[in-house]
Every structure is written in structure tokens, then in C-alpha cells.
N, C-alpha and C positions, 0 to 999 in steps of 0.2 A: 852595681852603680855606687854603692857605699865605698868600695875600694878606690874609685876614681875621684869622688867628691867629698868623702868623709861622712861621718854619721850626721844625724839631724842637728845635734848640738853644735858641732863644728860649723856646719853650713849657716846656722843662725848667728853664731858668734862672729863670723867674718863680717856680717852686716852691722854689728854693733860698733865697729870701728870706722863706719862710714855712714850710710843711710840704709837702714834695714828694709828688707823686702822679703815677702813670703812667696814670691812668684816662683812656680815650679816645684814647690814643696809637695803639693798634691794636685791631681787633676781639677778638683773642685772642693770647696769647703765641706760639702755634703759627703764626699767620698773619702775624706781624710780620716785617718785613724784617730780616735779620741785622745790617745796618748800624744800623738803628733800635735794635735790642736792644743793640748795643755802646754807642751814645750814651746809652741809658737807664742801663745798668750804670755807665758813666763818671760820669754826673750823681749817681746814688745813692751811688757810692763816695766821690765828693767830699763829698757831704753828710754821710755817716757819719764820715769820717776827718778832714775839715778844718772843716766848718761846725758841725755839731751840737755838738761839744765846747766850742765858744767861744760859742754862741748864748745860753745863760742869762745871761751877764754882758756881752754885747756892747753897745757904743754904736752907735746908728744915726745916720747922717748922710744927709740928703736934699740932694743937690747941685743938684737942679733944683726949681722951684717946684711947689707942689701947684696943679693947675688944675681948674676945673669938669669934670665928667664928659664934657660935650659938646666940650671942647677938648682934643685929644690933646697939643699941643706937640710940638716937634721931637724932644726927648730926655727920657727918664726915667733918672736916675742915682742909684743907692743904694749906700751903703758900710756894711758892718758891720765893726767893729773890736773886737778883744778889749780888755778893760779894761786890760790891762797894755801894750798897744801892740805886742805881739810878732807878731800876725797880723791880717790883714784881708782882706776880699774886696769887690769892687765889681762891680755889674752895670750895664752901659751899654747901654741899649735905645734904638735909633733908631725912633721911632714912625711915621714916614712918609717918603715920598720927598722931601717939602718940606724946606726948610732946608738947612743946611750938613751935609755928610757927615763932618765932623770935629768932635771934641769934646776940649777940653783938660781932662783929669781931674787934679785936685790932691787927693790923699787928705788927710783931716783927722784920722784916727785913729791915725796913725803917730807915732813919736818922731823928732824931727829928728836926735838924736845917734846913731841906730842905722843899720845897713845892712840892706837887704832883698833877698831874691830875689823878683822880680816875674815872675809867670807869666801869659802870655797864653793863655787856653784855646783860642781858635779856631785858633791855629797851633801850640800846644803847644811854645812857645818861652819862654825865660826870660832875664832880664838881672839884674845886681846893681846897685842904686843906693842912694845914701844917702837917709835919710829927709828930710834938708834939701833935696836936689835934687828929690825927688818932690813935697814939699810946696810948694816955691818955683816950680819950672819946670813941674811936672806931666808928664803923659804924653799925647801926642797920639794919639787913637784915631780910626781911619777906619773907617766901616761903609758899605759900598755898598748902597743900597737900604733901603727901610723895612721895619719889623717884623722887624728883625734885631738881634743883640746881640753883646756881647763880655763875657767873664767874666775879671776880673783877680784873681789871688790874690797876697797879700804874706805872706812868711814872714821873720822876722828871721834874719840870718846871724850866727852867733856865732863 
């Protein structure tokens, strides 16, 4: 089933760009694996504290072309940025094993004159970069294997 729908992180991240739902993740909460439940709580906490507050006024950037339903393409990359450029998040989804395992992500919704804490959700690691550097040089993201993802969160450093 993972090959068809992706790993748990990818399934949860798809919902972070719309309205998250945990339906179908496990038969019941009692039967769910504790690690799954931890991942689900993490995704919902991110949604409640980071994403939901900025969604009503967010700008949406499609970094990859819209393809016909029958053509998956190598990557699907979306970015949501707050209207004031203080926050953003990006989902990078590798759709199949085909194509390059790396994608150079250049955010569009940040401000060049600001500095940002950039958090990579897969590793729970962060770096600080200037908006100029991020928008000009980008971030190289590597995802091994198809139907997997990375979530990157940007927070202005004041």
C-alpha cells in the first residue's frame, strides 16, 4: 500500500495543503502504532500552530507545472507564504522513482531583505539563511525513492 499512496509523512503532508484528515490512517486510534500516532500528532500540531493561522491570507505558488491526471511528473512542489512574507511552508513531493532524486527549491513568497529560520521536517534540523540567498540560490532537496516528501518551514528571524 505504501507504494500506491506513499509513506505516512507524505500522506499527512498532502492534507497540510488543504484540510488535514487522519481518516484511513489506522482502523482505530487504539490499534494505531504509537509511532504513527506521534507522526499524526506532529502533523496536526504543525497545522494548528504554523499553517492554519496564515492560510486565510496566504499566497500560493505552484513550482511545478500542472499536468494531466494520467501524467504524474517527477515532482509536485507547492509553497504557501503569508501575505507579509514573514512565514512560508513548502511541500516537495517526489512522485515516482523516475527522474532526478534532487530538486532545487527557490522560494517565491519570502522577502529578500529578511533572514529566515529554515526547518527541514524530515530531519528536524534548521539553518538560518537570508531571503536573498534562498530566492537566488535555492535549497537542494534530495528524496530517495518515489511517493515520498519533504516539508520545509520558513520563519522570519527578527
